[in-house]
Rosetta silent file (secondary structure, phi, psi, omega in degrees, C-alpha in Angstrom):
SEQUENCE: MAQARKGIVLSKAAGGAGYGAEHEVFVLDGVGNPNHVAFADDIEALYSLSYGIKMLPKKGVAPNGYFDYTVYPLEALWKQIEHTEQFDKNNLQYRVMIRQPDFVTPDVLEAAIMNVSKKKSLSRFKDVRLESIEDGDCVQILHVGPYDDEPESFMKVDEFCAAHNLQRANDEWHREIYLSDARKVEPAKLKTVLRVQVKSMQF
SCORE:     score description
SCORE:     0.000 S_00000001
   1 L     0.000  146.522 -179.800   20.196    6.385   -0.150 S_00000001
   2 E  -112.045  134.642  176.564   18.007    7.464   -3.008 S_00000001
   3 E   -82.457  121.913 -177.908   14.955    9.690   -2.659 S_00000001
   4 L   -93.216  -92.409  173.014   12.114    8.068   -4.604 S_00000001
   5 L  -119.393  166.163 -172.029    8.807    9.909   -4.187 S_00000001
   6 L   -50.314  127.133  176.917    7.728   12.115   -1.324 S_00000001
   7 L    92.915   -0.615 -179.738    7.667   10.187    1.927 S_00000001
   8 L  -130.441  120.166  172.180    9.778    7.246    0.741 S_00000001
   9 E  -112.303  127.097 -171.939   13.518    6.855    1.229 S_00000001
  10 E  -110.522  137.087  176.021   14.868    3.672   -0.292 S_00000001
  11 L  -160.903  137.029  175.737   17.874    1.610    0.699 S_00000001
  12 L   -84.066  -29.923 -170.710   18.686   -2.101    0.615 S_00000001
  13 L   -77.363  -38.564 -176.100   21.463   -1.910    3.172 S_00000001
  14 L  -152.765  168.664  177.874   19.710   -0.247    6.081 S_00000001
  15 L   -67.413  161.622  176.811   16.530    1.496    7.062 S_00000001
  16 E  -133.478  140.659  178.958   15.891    5.103    6.096 S_00000001
  17 E   -83.603  145.700  179.085   13.947    7.762    7.960 S_00000001
  18 E  -160.541 -175.214  178.641   11.148    9.578    6.156 S_00000001
  19 E  -133.101  124.273  178.799    7.741   11.134    6.509 S_00000001
  20 E   -86.903   96.998 -175.432    4.561    9.607    5.131 S_00000001
  21 L   -69.610  158.597 -179.721    2.619   12.684    4.030 S_00000001
  22 L   -66.844  136.831  175.859   -1.179   12.810    3.995 S_00000001
  23 E  -158.317  165.819 -178.041   -2.835   11.589    0.813 S_00000001
  24 E   -92.556  144.711  178.599   -6.065   10.047   -0.470 S_00000001
  25 E  -139.393  152.642  162.113   -6.434    6.325   -1.156 S_00000001
  26 E   -87.848  134.644 -174.088   -8.997    3.816   -2.338 S_00000001
  27 E  -137.583  146.268  171.999   -9.093    1.145    0.354 S_00000001
  28 E  -133.450  140.149  177.740  -10.587   -2.285    1.015 S_00000001
  29 E  -102.863  145.922  178.595  -10.402   -4.245    4.266 S_00000001
  30 E  -161.724  175.439  176.718  -10.039   -8.003    4.448 S_00000001
  31 E  -136.815  154.084  173.411   -8.687  -11.012    6.306 S_00000001
  32 L   113.735 -175.786 -174.674   -6.885  -14.160    5.275 S_00000001
  33 L   -70.369  126.680  179.377   -4.084  -15.472    3.104 S_00000001
  34 L   -66.435  -12.074  177.194   -2.859  -13.031    0.413 S_00000001
  35 L   -86.865   -3.034 -178.322   -2.405  -16.006   -1.924 S_00000001
  36 L   -88.767  166.812 -173.793   -6.141  -16.727   -1.869 S_00000001
  37 H   -62.141  -37.072 -175.914   -8.757  -15.564   -4.373 S_00000001
  38 H   -58.500  -41.726  179.656  -10.349  -12.981   -2.057 S_00000001
  39 H   -67.438  -40.814  177.717   -7.178  -10.883   -1.923 S_00000001
  40 H   -62.484  -37.870  178.001   -6.774  -11.081   -5.700 S_00000001
  41 H   -64.574  -39.031  178.563  -10.393   -9.933   -6.101 S_00000001
  42 H   -64.264  -43.044  178.945   -9.717   -6.928   -3.870 S_00000001
  43 H   -62.224  -43.234  179.862   -6.676   -5.975   -5.928 S_00000001
  44 H   -61.211  -41.195  179.637   -8.664   -6.287   -9.151 S_00000001
  45 H   -63.324  -44.660 -178.215  -11.400   -4.010   -7.800 S_00000001
  46 H   -66.326  -44.778  179.957   -8.915   -1.323   -6.728 S_00000001
  47 H   -67.997  -38.350 -179.640   -6.941   -1.358   -9.962 S_00000001
  48 H   -60.489  -43.419 -179.641  -10.105   -1.412  -12.102 S_00000001
  49 H   -73.607  -36.972  179.654  -11.408    1.746  -10.427 S_00000001
  50 H   -64.207  -44.961  177.204   -8.003    3.454  -10.368 S_00000001
  51 H   -72.226  -29.264  176.959   -7.518    2.950  -14.101 S_00000001
  52 H   -62.588  -39.078  177.731  -11.185    3.773  -14.635 S_00000001
  53 H   -68.525  -41.159  177.692  -10.615    7.237  -13.147 S_00000001
  54 H   -58.562  -33.380 -176.818   -7.529    7.781  -15.273 S_00000001
  55 L   -92.029   -0.339 -176.337   -9.661    7.012  -18.345 S_00000001
  56 H   -52.643  -43.594  179.937  -12.694    9.143  -17.353 S_00000001
  57 H   -57.483  -30.941  177.956  -11.917   11.972  -19.828 S_00000001
  58 H   -72.278  -15.145  176.996  -12.120    9.435  -22.668 S_00000001
  59 H   -97.166    6.997 -179.956  -15.640    8.649  -21.435 S_00000001
  60 L    83.372   12.979  179.027  -16.605   12.307  -21.617 S_00000001
  61 L  -119.840  110.209 -179.461  -16.240   12.857  -17.866 S_00000001
  62 L  -114.752  101.043 -179.908  -13.467   15.257  -16.846 S_00000001
  63 L   -58.946  150.085  175.804  -13.326   15.820  -13.062 S_00000001
  64 L   -57.926  130.163  178.702  -12.430   19.307  -11.861 S_00000001
  65 L    82.772    7.819 -177.107   -8.661   19.632  -11.607 S_00000001
  66 L   -61.396  142.042  171.681   -8.003   16.503  -13.677 S_00000001
  67 L  -143.883  153.173  179.479   -4.473   15.987  -15.002 S_00000001
  68 L   -71.299  142.361 -174.703   -2.861   13.049  -16.745 S_00000001
  69 L  -157.123  169.600  174.804   -0.898   10.838  -14.372 S_00000001
  70 L   -97.802  131.950  179.274    0.508    7.375  -13.774 S_00000001
  71 L   -59.938  134.821 -176.363   -1.585    5.086  -11.563 S_00000001
  72 L   -72.005  160.116  179.377    0.126    4.675   -8.195 S_00000001
  73 L   -71.731  158.546  175.585    1.457    1.319   -6.953 S_00000001
  74 E   -67.862  143.299  175.166   -0.529   -1.038   -4.777 S_00000001
  75 E  -132.523  160.829  175.396   -0.039   -0.735   -1.005 S_00000001
  76 E  -154.431  141.561  168.744   -1.208   -2.752    1.962 S_00000001
  77 E   -98.143  137.100 -176.109   -1.238   -2.559    5.733 S_00000001
  78 E  -130.310  146.087  168.661   -0.777   -5.930    7.444 S_00000001
  79 E  -155.335  157.916  174.938   -1.089   -7.308   10.942 S_00000001
  80 E   -81.733  134.630  178.459   -1.541  -10.676   12.626 S_00000001
  81 L   -67.266  -45.778  175.928   -5.048  -11.243   13.984 S_00000001
  82 L  -126.513  135.187 -179.284   -3.685  -13.373   16.809 S_00000001
  83 L   -78.503  116.455 -179.665   -0.058  -13.344   17.902 S_00000001
  84 L  -128.143  155.495  179.305    1.365  -16.836   17.491 S_00000001
  85 L   -66.449  -39.036 -179.238    4.901  -18.195   17.539 S_00000001
  86 L   -94.787  121.492 -179.146    4.465  -19.799   14.111 S_00000001
  87 L   -66.606  131.704 -177.987    3.696  -17.312   11.343 S_00000001
  88 L  -132.504  116.006 -178.326    0.464  -18.210    9.547 S_00000001
  89 H   -64.778  -20.911  177.083   -0.659  -16.320    6.446 S_00000001
  90 H   -76.103   -9.303 -177.320   -4.240  -17.354    7.159 S_00000001
  91 H  -103.252   36.068 -175.434   -3.973  -15.354   10.402 S_00000001
  92 E  -114.174  143.377  170.077   -3.614  -11.977    8.665 S_00000001
  93 E  -114.447  140.646 -177.076   -5.743   -8.872    8.559 S_00000001
  94 E  -139.451  157.876  169.255   -5.109   -6.358    5.793 S_00000001
  95 E  -128.421  104.583 -176.897   -6.066   -2.975    4.400 S_00000001
  96 E   -97.230  141.330 -171.100   -5.174   -2.938    0.711 S_00000001
  97 E  -154.433  162.934  172.314   -5.126    0.410   -1.077 S_00000001
  98 E  -135.893  128.385  178.970   -4.041    2.523   -4.042 S_00000001
  99 E   -63.208  148.643 -179.452   -3.172    6.186   -3.738 S_00000001
 100 E  -124.506  151.765  175.686   -5.314    8.652   -5.720 S_00000001
 101 L   -62.874  161.532 -175.507   -4.627   12.119   -7.188 S_00000001
 102 L   -63.582  -24.073 -176.861   -5.889   15.111   -5.221 S_00000001
 103 L   -77.431   -8.490 -177.979   -8.797   15.746   -7.615 S_00000001
 104 L   -76.399  126.099  179.427  -10.459   12.432   -6.717 S_00000001
 105 L  -124.823  171.294  175.054  -13.565   12.917   -4.552 S_00000001
 106 H   -55.355  -35.344  178.104  -16.386   10.573   -3.459 S_00000001
 107 H   -66.697  -38.766  177.602  -18.373   11.794   -6.493 S_00000001
 108 H   -65.245  -39.692  176.475  -15.478   10.913   -8.806 S_00000001
 109 H   -59.973  -45.636  179.711  -15.336    7.466   -7.215 S_00000001
 110 H   -62.469  -39.431  178.317  -19.064    6.963   -7.862 S_00000001
 111 H   -63.551  -39.624  179.345  -18.633    8.052  -11.477 S_00000001
 112 H   -66.169  -42.217  178.927  -15.792    5.556  -11.910 S_00000001
 113 H   -60.404  -43.231  179.553  -17.860    2.730  -10.417 S_00000001
 114 H   -62.094  -44.115 -177.531  -20.716    3.501  -12.817 S_00000001
 115 H   -70.865  -45.527 -177.265  -18.427    3.570  -15.855 S_00000001
 116 H   -68.263  -34.472 -178.043  -16.318    0.536  -14.965 S_00000001
 117 H   -65.544  -17.880  178.326  -19.391   -1.533  -13.994 S_00000001
 118 L   -67.228  -27.371 -179.408  -20.664   -1.280  -17.581 S_00000001
 119 L  -110.920  -24.445 -175.404  -17.869   -3.643  -18.644 S_00000001
 120 L  -142.701  124.102  179.966  -16.948   -5.393  -15.414 S_00000001
 121 L  -109.637  109.725  179.203  -19.170   -6.241  -12.475 S_00000001
 122 L  -119.529  132.476 -176.392  -17.256   -6.931   -9.270 S_00000001
 123 H   -63.305  -25.308 -176.060  -19.012   -7.370   -5.937 S_00000001
 124 H   -81.020   -9.684  177.661  -16.245   -5.507   -4.098 S_00000001
 125 H   -53.191  -42.155 -175.225  -16.808   -2.231   -5.992 S_00000001
 126 H   -67.743  -17.131 -177.472  -19.493   -1.276   -3.470 S_00000001
 127 H   -96.217   -9.300 -178.780  -17.055   -1.686   -0.575 S_00000001
 128 L   -68.858  132.429 -179.859  -14.288    0.561   -1.943 S_00000001
 129 E  -122.126  151.230  172.465  -13.860    3.713    0.140 S_00000001
 130 E   -99.580  118.756 -178.159  -11.957    6.939   -0.375 S_00000001
 131 E  -130.600  156.703  174.883   -9.950    7.715    2.754 S_00000001
 132 E  -101.554  130.416  179.681   -7.221   10.108    3.810 S_00000001
 133 E  -129.115  155.608  177.620   -4.149    8.533    5.414 S_00000001
 134 L  -152.184  117.539 -179.547   -0.917    9.849    6.882 S_00000001
 135 L   -78.180  -28.182 -176.513    1.888    7.657    8.200 S_00000001
 136 E    71.513 -149.037 -179.709    3.816   10.516    9.786 S_00000001
 137 E   -63.708  132.734 -175.841    7.335    9.760   10.997 S_00000001
 138 E  -152.304  163.824  172.398    8.438    6.408    9.668 S_00000001
 139 E  -124.752  136.733 -177.573   11.355    4.171    8.830 S_00000001
 140 E  -142.922  163.546 -179.117   11.380    2.167    5.629 S_00000001
 141 E  -145.521  149.152  174.212   13.614   -0.059    3.572 S_00000001
 142 E   -87.883  111.381  177.537   13.644   -1.320    0.006 S_00000001
 143 E   -93.200  125.338  176.967   13.244   -5.089    0.173 S_00000001
 144 E  -114.934  117.425 -179.119   14.410   -6.914   -2.956 S_00000001
 145 L   137.380 -172.512 -178.394   13.406  -10.551   -3.167 S_00000001
 146 L   -62.042  150.637  177.587   10.547  -12.896   -2.247 S_00000001
 147 H   -61.343  -32.770 -177.694    7.871  -11.708    0.166 S_00000001
 148 H   -67.464  -14.790  179.109    8.672  -14.651    2.438 S_00000001
 149 H   -94.155    6.304 -177.317   12.157  -13.175    3.018 S_00000001
 150 H   -58.500  -32.745  179.505   10.810   -9.871    4.382 S_00000001
 151 H   -53.661  -32.317  178.791   11.707  -10.712    8.027 S_00000001
 152 H   -63.653  -40.309  179.340   15.391  -10.235    7.131 S_00000001
 153 H   -72.238  -35.820  177.535   14.683   -6.677    5.985 S_00000001
 154 H   -65.047  -30.621  174.941   12.521   -5.951    9.024 S_00000001
 155 H   -62.634  -39.626  178.257   15.488   -6.940   11.200 S_00000001
 156 H   -66.817  -36.952  176.637   17.517   -4.210    9.468 S_00000001
 157 H   -61.642  -45.935 -179.332   14.695   -1.734   10.095 S_00000001
 158 H   -65.112  -36.289  177.063   14.703   -2.603   13.798 S_00000001
 159 H   -65.763  -39.837  178.060   18.497   -2.275   13.930 S_00000001
 160 H   -63.027  -43.797 -179.969   18.253    1.159   12.299 S_00000001
 161 H   -60.912  -46.577 -178.777   15.617    2.225   14.830 S_00000001
 162 H   -61.701  -38.473 -178.633   17.706    1.073   17.784 S_00000001
 163 H   -71.086  -19.838 -176.906   20.754    2.916   16.461 S_00000001
 164 L  -116.050   21.777  177.335   18.778    6.157   16.125 S_00000001
 165 L    54.508   43.776  177.844   16.822    5.977   19.408 S_00000001
 166 E  -118.567  156.184  173.436   13.565    5.200   17.649 S_00000001
 167 E  -141.447  159.048 -179.916   10.868    2.641   18.341 S_00000001
 168 E   -65.127  133.311  177.945    7.803    1.489   16.480 S_00000001
 169 L   -82.502  -20.179  179.267    4.792    3.700   17.136 S_00000001
 170 L  -137.110  108.070 -175.751    2.451    0.893   16.122 S_00000001
 171 L   -76.112  -13.787 -173.519    3.492   -2.646   17.028 S_00000001
 172 L   -93.464  -49.324 -172.233    0.636   -4.277   15.113 S_00000001
 173 L   -97.438  148.438  165.703    0.541   -2.794   11.611 S_00000001
 174 E  -138.977  156.376 -178.141    3.219   -2.331    8.967 S_00000001
 175 E  -106.239  141.512  172.935    2.924   -0.972    5.425 S_00000001
 176 E  -124.048  131.906  177.741    4.111   -2.602    2.206 S_00000001
 177 E  -117.319  118.902 -170.184    4.317   -0.685   -1.088 S_00000001
 178 E   -93.744  104.621 -178.514    4.619   -2.971   -4.095 S_00000001
 179 L   -85.563  -10.671  179.814    6.902   -1.471   -6.744 S_00000001
 180 L  -119.456  153.393  174.294    6.859   -4.664   -8.829 S_00000001
 181 L   -91.323  109.376 -175.710    4.062   -6.658  -10.416 S_00000001
 182 L   -62.569  -17.644  178.366    4.318  -10.113   -8.850 S_00000001
 183 L   -77.686  -18.728 -173.610    2.552  -11.581  -11.895 S_00000001
 184 L  -119.691  -16.198 -175.203    5.367  -10.459  -14.204 S_00000001
 185 L  -111.625  135.049  179.532    8.523  -10.293  -12.062 S_00000001
 186 L   -66.228  148.168 -174.141   10.374  -13.308  -10.715 S_00000001
 187 H   -51.040  -39.175 -176.194   10.405  -13.518   -6.890 S_00000001
 188 H   -65.555  -18.137 -176.325   14.139  -12.802   -6.570 S_00000001
 189 H  -110.943    5.691  179.161   13.684   -9.413   -8.288 S_00000001
 190 L   -64.406  136.375  178.473   10.518   -8.195   -6.567 S_00000001
 191 E  -114.730  124.165 -177.077   10.891   -4.697   -5.087 S_00000001
 192 E  -137.655  128.043  173.149    8.801   -3.803   -2.037 S_00000001
 193 E   -83.472  124.680  176.216    9.019   -0.818    0.292 S_00000001
 194 E  -105.844  125.377 -173.015    8.565   -1.951    3.906 S_00000001
 195 E  -132.208  138.445  173.508    7.506    0.869    6.233 S_00000001
 196 E  -129.636  143.647  173.816    6.809    1.180    9.956 S_00000001
 197 E   -75.348  142.601 -175.852    5.620    4.201   11.916 S_00000001
 198 E  -133.731  164.186  172.984    8.123    5.328   14.553 S_00000001
 199 E  -147.088  163.453 -179.389    8.516    7.640   17.538 S_00000001
 200 E   -70.398  143.799  176.117   11.446    8.674   19.704 S_00000001
 201 L   -69.019  142.068  177.287   12.367    6.382   22.579 S_00000001
 202 L  -101.273  125.595 -178.223   11.455    7.701   25.998 S_00000001
 203 L  -110.053    0.000    0.000   14.152    7.363   28.657 S_00000001
């Protein structure tokens, strides 16, 4: 297994245990099919503000503690609104997010919205929130391939959990961290971290 960044252990063959440390994110909530326009609009809003903050010093605004960095990958929490036998992408609720450096505060977010809105006006800017999240104990796997093939990787996660006396701490939500840009990478080569929160089995 290879250690990627803090809180993520990656492996194609089997799940890996890790800890999702606390960090700040920009987040938007939504429902519906991720292939629809609304989800794409949410992603555009998050990336526009994330890159807007990275570029703030070039606009003459340098937040306290600013340092140059690489914008973090897109993440999303997913769950089914209603549990049905047949999986339906229209039956999904999501929380899409991008991690932010520690110097980002609500005031920095407002400054980014003001600067980015001068060139791009998106209705979802007003809904973006800065929140602190922490996954805690978790199991994750590096899924390589189309998103529609993720169930195969989740089976490996569940097998890993069973072998290590672990169970999902949250049966509804799971996290996906998108290491590839789906607009530029062919489906067979997409890399996605699939993560579930876990706890020890009680006997």
